[in-house]
C-alpha positions in Angstrom: 0.1 0.0 0.2 1.3 3.5 -0.9 0.9 6.2 1.6 1.1 9.6 0.6 2.9 12.0 3.3 0.1 14.3 3.5 -2.0 11.4 4.6 0.6 10.4 7.3 0.7 14.0 8.7 -3.1 13.9 9.8 -2.8 10.5 11.2 -1.9 10.2 15.0 -0.7 6.5 15.1 2.0 5.2 12.6 1.9 1.8 13.8 -1.8 1.4 12.6 -0.7 0.6 9.0 2.2 -1.6 10.1 2.3 -5.3 10.2 2.3 -7.2 13.4 5.8 -8.7 12.6 7.5 -5.3 11.7 5.9 -3.8 15.2 7.4 -6.5 16.9 10.7 -5.9 15.4 10.7 -2.5 16.5 9.6 -3.0 20.0 12.4 -5.8 20.6 15.0 -3.6 18.9 13.9 -0.9 21.3 14.0 -2.8 24.5 17.7 -4.3 23.6 18.6 -0.4 23.0 17.2 0.7 26.2 18.7 -2.2 28.0 22.2 -1.2 26.3 21.7 2.5 27.4 21.1 1.7 30.9 23.7 -0.8 31.3 26.5 1.9 29.6 25.2 4.4 32.2 25.1 2.4 35.2 28.3 3.7 36.8 27.3 7.3 36.2 23.6 6.3 37.7 25.3 4.9 40.7 27.6 8.0 41.2 25.0 10.5 41.1 23.2 8.3 43.7 26.1 8.6 46.1 26.3 12.3 45.5 22.8 13.0 46.4 23.0 10.8 49.0 26.2 12.8 50.6 24.4 16.1 49.7 21.3 14.9 51.7 23.2 13.3 54.6 21.3 10.1 54.4 22.4 8.0 57.4 23.5 4.8 56.6 25.0 1.9 59.1 28.6 1.7 59.1 30.6 -1.6 59.0 34.0 -0.2 58.3 36.5 -0.4 60.1 34.5 -2.2 62.8 30.6 -2.8 63.2 28.5 0.2 64.2 31.5 2.6 63.7 30.7 6.4 64.0 29.2 7.8 60.6 29.5 11.5 61.0 28.6 13.5 57.9 29.9 17.0 57.7 27.5 19.3 55.2 30.1 20.7 53.1 28.4 19.5 50.0 25.1 20.4 50.7 26.4 23.9 52.2 28.3 24.5 48.7 25.0 23.4 46.7 23.0 25.9 48.8 25.4 28.7 48.3 25.5 28.2 44.5 21.6 27.9 44.2 21.4 31.2 46.2 23.7 32.7 43.9 22.7 31.2 40.3 19.0 31.6 41.0 18.7 35.2 40.8 21.4 35.7 38.3 19.1 33.5 35.8 15.8 34.7 37.0 16.5 38.5 37.2 13.9 41.4 37.1 11.7 38.8 35.2 13.4 39.1 32.1 14.8 35.8 31.5 14.8 35.5 27.6 16.6 38.4 25.7 16.8 38.4 21.7 19.9 39.1 20.3 20.1 41.1 17.2 22.4 39.7 14.4 23.4 41.8 11.4 22.8 45.3 10.1 19.8 47.1 11.8 19.7 50.7 11.0 16.1 51.3 11.7 16.0 49.4 15.2 13.2 47.2 13.5 15.2 44.0 14.4 15.8 45.2 18.2 12.4 45.9 18.9 11.0 42.5 17.5 13.9 40.6 19.6 12.4 42.6 22.9 8.9 41.6 21.8 9.9 38.1 21.3 12.0 38.0 24.7 9.0 39.7 26.8 6.5 37.2 25.4 9.0 34.3 26.0 9.6 35.4 29.5 5.7 35.5 30.0 5.3 32.0 28.8 8.0 30.5 31.1 6.8 32.3 34.2 3.3 32.6 33.7 2.1 29.8 31.1 4.3 26.8 32.3 3.1 25.9 36.1 6.4 24.2 37.4 9.0 26.5 35.5 10.2 28.6 38.5 10.0 25.8 40.9 12.0 23.4 38.6 14.7 26.1 38.0 15.2 27.0 41.5 15.8 22.5 41.9 18.0 22.7 39.2 20.4 25.4 40.8 20.3 23.0 43.7 21.0 19.7 41.9 23.8 21.0 39.2 26.6 21.6 41.7 25.9 18.2 43.2 25.4 15.9 40.2 27.2 18.1 37.5 24.7 18.2 34.7 20.9 19.0 34.8 18.6 19.9 31.7 15.5 21.4 31.3 13.4 20.5 28.4 10.7 22.6 27.5 8.4 22.9 24.7 4.7 22.0 23.2 2.8 19.2 24.3 0.3 17.9 22.1 -1.5 15.8 24.4 -2.1 18.8 27.0 -2.3 21.3 24.2 0.2 23.5 26.1 3.7 24.4 26.8 5.4 22.0 29.3 8.9 22.0 31.2 10.3 18.8 32.6 13.7 18.9 34.9 15.9 16.0 33.8 18.6 14.8 35.8 
């Protein structure tokens, strides 16, 4: 069966027109690749878990050098992360002007500059007022970043919710 590209755009589910064997092959390949990905990053995930436990000062029983040895944890990492958060967050979210457009090229009339300012104001409005958790997640990001070393925010349009969504990924 020949399917036109324009017909495909309006369809929500590509799998409807696929054979069962092809779907099973795709699913098997996906599961295999997910397992490979999880295995390749297992060391990184374990380290991050250790860093988070250290920062949260999780109490654990010690058996080295003897059973029930003292387990004192100094909050150095926690204090450093909180200080970073206290400085970074206001620097990023300053004066409610988060997004700023940059004019590239010659702009003698100032038209590009005005447009960049309008786009920046609107995108800042979207981040601060239309996305429920953007501000809260940015605050969390600033705390987690110095502990783990890399944190991302994925922001974009959700067809499912019909709105802009933002997700903290670490």
